[in-house]
N, C-alpha and C positions, 0 to 999 in steps of 0.2 A: 082516715077508716077504722072501723072498731071492727073488734074480732067478737064475737057471741061466743059463748060457752061452746057450743057445739062446735064450729070452728077451731078456738082449741084443742078441744080433746082428740078431734081429728087430724090437727097440727105434732099431738104427742104420740097417739098412736103411730104418726108416720115415721114418728121419729125414733120409737124405740122398735117400729118394725127395721126401721136402715140400723140401728144398731148391732138387733139381732143378726141380721144377715150380713153384715161387718165381721160379726163374731164368728159366725161359721165358717167365711172366709179366712179368716185366722186360724182356724184350728185343721181345717182339712187343708192350708200351706204348710203348716207347722208340721203335721202330721204326713205331708210329700215330702217334704224335706226331711223326716228323721228316716220316713221310709228309703229316700235315695242316697242318703250318707248309710244308711243300715246295709245298703246293696253294694255302693258304689265302694267302699272305706272298707268294709266288710266288719264292721263294728262289732257283731254279734260274735263274732273269733276270736281269736285269743290274738293278743300280738303280743308277745316273748321275744326277747333275745336273749342268747347265752354265750358266752366265751368261756375259757377258762387257759390256766398255765402256769408255771413253776418259777418263780426268781429263787436266785442263791443266795442266801443268808452268810454262811461260812462253811469252816471244815475243823475239824478236829483231825488225829493220825489215822484212824479207821473209818470215817462216814464224813460223808456231807450235807449239813443242816442246809435244811430246804423248806420253802413255802411256798402250798400251794391257795394256787387262788382262784374265783371263779366270781365271773359279774354278770346279773341280771336285768336287765332291764325291761321294764312294763311299757311299752308305747301304748296301752289300750287309756279308759279312763278309769277304773276300777281296781280297787286292789286284788292283787291274787295271793290264795298263798300256794307253799310250795310241797309237794309228798311225793314220795317220799326224800327228795333232796338228796341223792347221797352220790357218792363219787369211787372212783376204780383204780388206782396205781398198780399201773404192770412196769414192767422192765427185761434188759435184755444185757447180760454181760457181754467186755468186750472179747471174751472168746467165745461164744454160742452162737451156734449156725445160724441162719436165716432160713428159718423150716417156715413151707407152708402151713395152715392150721385150715382142716377140713369145715371144723366146726362153726371159724368166722369170715367164711364166704371164699375158704384161700388166701387171708393175709397172713403176715409173716407172725409167727407163733412168739407172743412174747409170756413170761414167767408172770404168776400172779405174785404181788409184795401182800402176806399175807403177815397182822397184827392179830396181838392177843383179843381187843376188840373190836370185833366187825358183824356184820349182819349180810345175809347174802351171801357167805360164802368170803369173797372177799369185797365187798363195795363197803362202803363208811359213808355216813351223814355227814355232812357238811354243820348242819346243827343236828345236835343231836333230839330228837320229837320228846325227852322227858327236860329237853329246859324251854323249848319254847316253838312252836309251828314258826317258821320260818316266813314271810311276806314281803311284796313288793308293790309299794303306793303303784295307781295309774299315773303314768309321765313322770316316772323317778326310777332309777336304777340302785342297786346294792353291789356291795363288794363284801363278799364270806372269805375265808381265810384258815387254813389248815398247815399247822409244825410241823412234820416230819422231820426223819434222820435215817437218808439210807448208805448202805455199804459202799466205799470206790470201787468195789468193784462193779459196780452197775455202771453201765455208758449209755443209755438208753433208757428212757423211760416212755410211758402211753398213762398219760391221765385222762380219763374219761367222765364228765358228768349228766347225768340224768335228773329231770323230774314233773312230774306231770300237775299246773296249775288248776285250782279250785279254787268257787265265788265263795265257797264260805267256809270259815276254820272246823268245824264241825267235820264237813264232807272232808277235808283233810285227813285228820284224826281217827275218822273211820274207813278209810282207807289205809293208811299206817295199819291200824289193830288187823282189817282184814288179811292186808300182807302177813302180819304175825300168825294170824291162824293157819293158812296155808302152811307156812315154814314148820310147823308143827305137827299136820296132818303128814300123813303116811300115803294115802287113797292114791296121790295124783304120781305119776310116773317124771321124774326128772329131764328137763328142757333135753339132753345132749341123747336121749335113749327114747323119744318121741319120734313117731314119722314125720316128716315131709309135710304131708295130709292133715297130722296131727296139731303142726305147729303153725300151719296156716289157718286151720278151722278157731284157734286160740287167738292168737291175731286178730283175726276177722271182729270174733265175740267183745273182744275190748271196747267199755265202752270211753274210755279215754288214750290215748296218746303219749308217749312222753317226750317231753325235750331232751336233747342229747348233744352233745358235744367232745369231740376230741382232739385233744392236741399229741403230738409225738417229738419226743423235744430230745438233744442230745447232748449231756451232762457240759463238755467244754462250752459250746452254746448258749447255755444257759447261764453259764459263768459269765462268760463276753456282755452277752445282755443286761445281764445284773449290772456289772461294772459298768455299760454305759450308761445306764439310767441315771447310775449314782454321780455320775460325773457331770452329768447335763443341769 
Protein backbone atom coordinates (compact mmCIF):
# COMPACT_ATOMS: atom_id res chain seq x y z
CA UNK A 1 0.00 0.00 0.00
CA UNK A 2 1.43 3.34 -1.01
CA UNK A 3 0.71 6.65 0.74
CA UNK A 4 0.12 9.66 -1.43
CA UNK A 5 1.36 13.14 -0.63
CA UNK A 6 -1.96 14.15 0.89
CA UNK A 7 -1.93 11.19 3.28
CA UNK A 8 1.62 11.96 4.38
CA UNK A 9 0.75 15.60 5.05
CA UNK A 10 -2.34 14.63 7.04
CA UNK A 11 -0.31 12.17 9.09
CA UNK A 12 2.34 14.84 9.71
CA UNK A 13 -0.30 17.35 10.82
CA UNK A 14 -1.88 14.77 13.10
CA UNK A 15 1.50 13.94 14.64
CA UNK A 16 2.27 17.63 15.20
CA UNK A 17 -1.12 18.13 16.84
CA UNK A 18 -0.52 15.21 19.21
CA UNK A 19 2.91 16.64 20.05
CA UNK A 20 1.40 20.05 20.81
CA UNK A 21 -1.30 18.48 22.99
CA UNK A 22 1.33 16.52 24.95
CA UNK A 23 3.39 19.68 25.47
CA UNK A 24 0.34 21.59 26.74
CA UNK A 25 -0.53 18.73 29.13
CA UNK A 26 3.07 18.65 30.39
CA UNK A 27 3.00 22.42 31.02
CA UNK A 28 -0.31 22.16 32.88
CA UNK A 29 0.93 19.26 35.00
CA UNK A 30 4.18 21.10 35.76
CA UNK A 31 2.34 24.28 36.65
CA UNK A 32 -0.15 22.41 38.80
CA UNK A 33 2.65 20.62 40.65
CA UNK A 34 4.44 23.91 41.26
CA UNK A 35 1.27 25.48 42.67
CA UNK A 36 0.68 22.37 44.78
CA UNK A 37 4.16 22.57 46.28
CA UNK A 38 3.80 26.33 46.60
CA UNK A 39 0.74 25.88 48.79
CA UNK A 40 1.46 22.54 50.46
CA UNK A 41 5.07 23.21 51.42
CA UNK A 42 4.70 27.01 51.73
CA UNK A 43 7.69 27.54 49.44
CA UNK A 44 6.70 31.17 49.02
CA UNK A 45 7.49 31.68 52.71
CA UNK A 46 10.99 31.82 54.26
CA UNK A 47 12.24 28.56 55.78
CA UNK A 48 14.82 29.83 58.25
CA UNK A 49 15.77 28.40 61.63
CA UNK A 50 17.98 30.08 64.21
CA UNK A 51 19.66 29.00 67.45
CA UNK A 52 22.31 30.59 69.65
CA UNK A 53 24.31 29.81 72.76
CA UNK A 54 27.51 30.35 74.73
CA UNK A 55 30.68 28.27 75.10
CA UNK A 56 33.23 28.61 77.89
CA UNK A 57 36.79 29.14 76.62
CA UNK A 58 38.77 29.96 79.75
CA UNK A 59 39.28 32.51 82.53
CA UNK A 60 41.76 34.69 84.33
CA UNK A 61 41.64 36.17 87.83
CA UNK A 62 38.77 38.54 87.06
CA UNK A 63 36.96 37.49 83.85
CA UNK A 64 35.53 34.58 81.91
CA UNK A 65 36.46 34.26 78.25
CA UNK A 66 33.35 33.20 76.37
CA UNK A 67 32.46 32.36 72.78
CA UNK A 68 28.99 33.44 71.73
CA UNK A 69 27.67 31.51 68.75
CA UNK A 70 24.71 31.54 66.42
CA UNK A 71 23.60 28.92 63.88
CA UNK A 72 21.29 29.92 61.02
CA UNK A 73 19.83 27.22 58.78
CA UNK A 74 18.12 27.96 55.48
CA UNK A 75 15.73 25.12 54.66
CA UNK A 76 14.49 26.91 51.56
CA UNK A 77 15.93 26.71 48.08
CA UNK A 78 17.39 30.18 47.51
CA UNK A 79 20.08 32.33 49.12
CA UNK A 80 18.93 34.68 51.89
CA UNK A 81 20.76 37.76 53.16
CA UNK A 82 20.47 38.55 56.88
CA UNK A 83 19.95 42.06 58.19
CA UNK A 84 20.56 43.61 60.59
CA UNK A 85 21.64 40.25 62.13
CA UNK A 86 22.54 41.47 65.59
CA UNK A 87 22.59 40.16 69.15
CA UNK A 88 22.25 41.40 72.69
CA UNK A 89 23.99 40.07 75.79
CA UNK A 90 22.34 40.63 79.18
CA UNK A 91 23.40 39.56 82.66
CA UNK A 92 22.56 39.23 86.34
CA UNK A 93 25.07 39.12 89.16
CA UNK A 94 24.66 36.56 91.94
CA UNK A 95 23.58 39.27 94.38
CA UNK A 96 20.97 40.79 92.03
CA UNK A 97 17.31 40.29 92.94
CA UNK A 98 14.91 38.57 90.53
CA UNK A 99 12.71 41.53 89.63
CA UNK A 100 10.09 41.53 86.88
CA UNK A 101 10.32 44.11 84.09
CA UNK A 102 7.11 45.64 82.76
CA UNK A 103 8.89 46.59 79.52
CA UNK A 104 9.42 42.93 78.58
CA UNK A 105 6.10 41.33 79.52
CA UNK A 106 6.95 41.02 83.23
CA UNK A 107 9.95 38.78 82.57
CA UNK A 108 12.85 38.94 85.02
CA UNK A 109 14.90 42.08 84.46
CA UNK A 110 18.45 41.51 83.19
CA UNK A 111 21.06 44.25 82.99
CA UNK A 112 22.54 45.38 79.68
CA UNK A 113 26.12 44.40 79.00
CA UNK A 114 27.40 47.53 77.27
CA UNK A 115 30.56 47.79 75.19
CA UNK A 116 32.15 50.76 73.42
CA UNK A 117 31.11 49.73 69.91
CA UNK A 118 27.37 49.12 69.87
CA UNK A 119 24.34 49.96 67.83
CA UNK A 120 20.72 50.15 68.93
CA UNK A 121 22.07 50.86 72.39
CA UNK A 122 23.07 47.39 73.55
CA UNK A 123 22.92 45.41 70.31
CA UNK A 124 25.98 44.28 68.36
CA UNK A 125 26.34 42.81 64.89
CA UNK A 126 27.35 39.19 64.45
CA UNK A 127 28.91 40.39 61.20
CA UNK A 128 29.43 44.12 60.88
CA UNK A 129 27.84 45.44 57.66
CA UNK A 130 30.99 47.27 56.60
CA UNK A 131 32.73 43.85 56.47
CA UNK A 132 30.11 42.08 54.36
CA UNK A 133 26.39 41.30 54.36
CA UNK A 134 25.96 37.78 55.81
CA UNK A 135 23.96 35.24 53.82
CA UNK A 136 22.95 31.58 53.96
CA UNK A 137 22.46 29.57 50.78
CA UNK A 138 19.41 27.39 50.31
CA UNK A 139 19.64 23.96 51.92
CA UNK A 140 22.63 24.90 54.10
CA UNK A 141 23.53 26.31 57.50
CA UNK A 142 26.15 28.74 58.77
CA UNK A 143 27.82 29.21 62.16
CA UNK A 144 28.70 32.68 63.44
CA UNK A 145 30.93 33.45 66.45
CA UNK A 146 31.83 36.35 68.71
CA UNK A 147 34.43 36.10 71.49
CA UNK A 148 33.96 38.30 74.54
CA UNK A 149 34.94 38.51 78.22
CA UNK A 150 32.59 39.04 81.16
CA UNK A 151 33.39 39.79 84.81
CA UNK A 152 33.32 36.86 87.21
CA UNK A 153 30.60 38.62 89.19
CA UNK A 154 28.17 37.65 86.41
CA UNK A 155 26.16 34.53 87.21
CA UNK A 156 23.33 34.46 84.66
CA UNK A 157 23.44 35.44 81.00
CA UNK A 158 20.86 35.98 78.27
CA UNK A 159 21.87 35.94 74.62
CA UNK A 160 19.27 36.90 72.03
CA UNK A 161 19.68 37.14 68.27
CA UNK A 162 17.46 38.61 65.56
CA UNK A 163 17.45 39.23 61.83
CA UNK A 164 15.22 39.74 58.82
CA UNK A 165 15.88 37.63 55.73
CA UNK A 166 16.01 39.32 52.33
CA UNK A 167 16.04 37.77 48.86
CA UNK A 168 18.53 40.32 47.51
CA UNK A 169 21.71 41.86 48.87
CA UNK A 170 20.67 45.43 48.02
CA UNK A 171 17.38 45.07 49.92
CA UNK A 172 19.39 44.07 52.99
CA UNK A 173 21.76 47.01 52.52
CA UNK A 174 18.91 49.49 52.07
CA UNK A 175 17.21 48.21 55.21
CA UNK A 176 20.37 48.68 57.29
CA UNK A 177 20.79 52.20 55.89
CA UNK A 178 17.17 53.01 56.71
CA UNK A 179 17.76 51.96 60.31
CA UNK A 180 20.78 54.25 60.48
CA UNK A 181 18.60 57.16 59.36
CA UNK A 182 16.00 56.28 61.98
CA UNK A 183 18.66 56.30 64.70
CA UNK A 184 19.80 59.82 63.77
CA UNK A 185 16.23 61.14 63.57
CA UNK A 186 14.77 62.72 66.69
CA UNK A 187 11.23 63.06 65.35
CA UNK A 188 10.09 59.66 66.61
CA UNK A 189 9.53 58.80 70.26
CA UNK A 190 11.61 56.04 71.87
CA UNK A 191 9.87 52.66 72.01
CA UNK A 192 9.47 52.70 75.80
CA UNK A 193 7.70 56.06 75.59
CA UNK A 194 5.11 54.97 73.04
CA UNK A 195 1.60 53.96 74.07
CA UNK A 196 0.27 50.43 73.66
CA UNK A 197 -1.76 51.53 70.63
CA UNK A 198 1.27 53.17 69.00
CA UNK A 199 3.37 50.02 69.45
CA UNK A 200 0.67 47.77 68.01
CA UNK A 201 0.21 50.04 64.99
CA UNK A 202 3.95 50.16 64.37
CA UNK A 203 4.24 46.37 64.52
CA UNK A 204 1.29 46.03 62.14
CA UNK A 205 2.78 48.45 59.63
CA UNK A 206 6.09 46.59 59.31
CA UNK A 207 6.63 44.94 55.93
CA UNK A 208 8.91 42.27 57.41
CA UNK A 209 9.23 40.47 60.73
CA UNK A 210 12.31 39.57 62.72
CA UNK A 211 13.46 36.03 63.30
CA UNK A 212 14.32 35.88 66.98
CA UNK A 213 15.98 33.41 69.34
CA UNK A 214 16.83 33.74 73.03
CA UNK A 215 18.91 31.53 75.33
CA UNK A 216 19.24 31.95 79.10
CA UNK A 217 22.22 30.31 80.80
CA UNK A 218 24.04 30.09 84.09
CA UNK A 219 27.83 30.48 84.03
CA UNK A 220 28.62 27.23 85.85
CA UNK A 221 26.32 25.30 83.52
CA UNK A 222 28.07 26.86 80.52
CA UNK A 223 31.43 25.76 81.92
CA UNK A 224 30.17 22.25 82.64
CA UNK A 225 28.59 21.78 79.21
CA UNK A 226 31.69 23.09 77.43
CA UNK A 227 33.91 20.68 79.42
CA UNK A 228 31.67 17.76 78.52
CA UNK A 229 31.80 18.69 74.84
CA UNK A 230 35.61 18.81 75.01
CA UNK A 231 35.80 15.34 76.56
CA UNK A 232 33.61 13.72 73.86
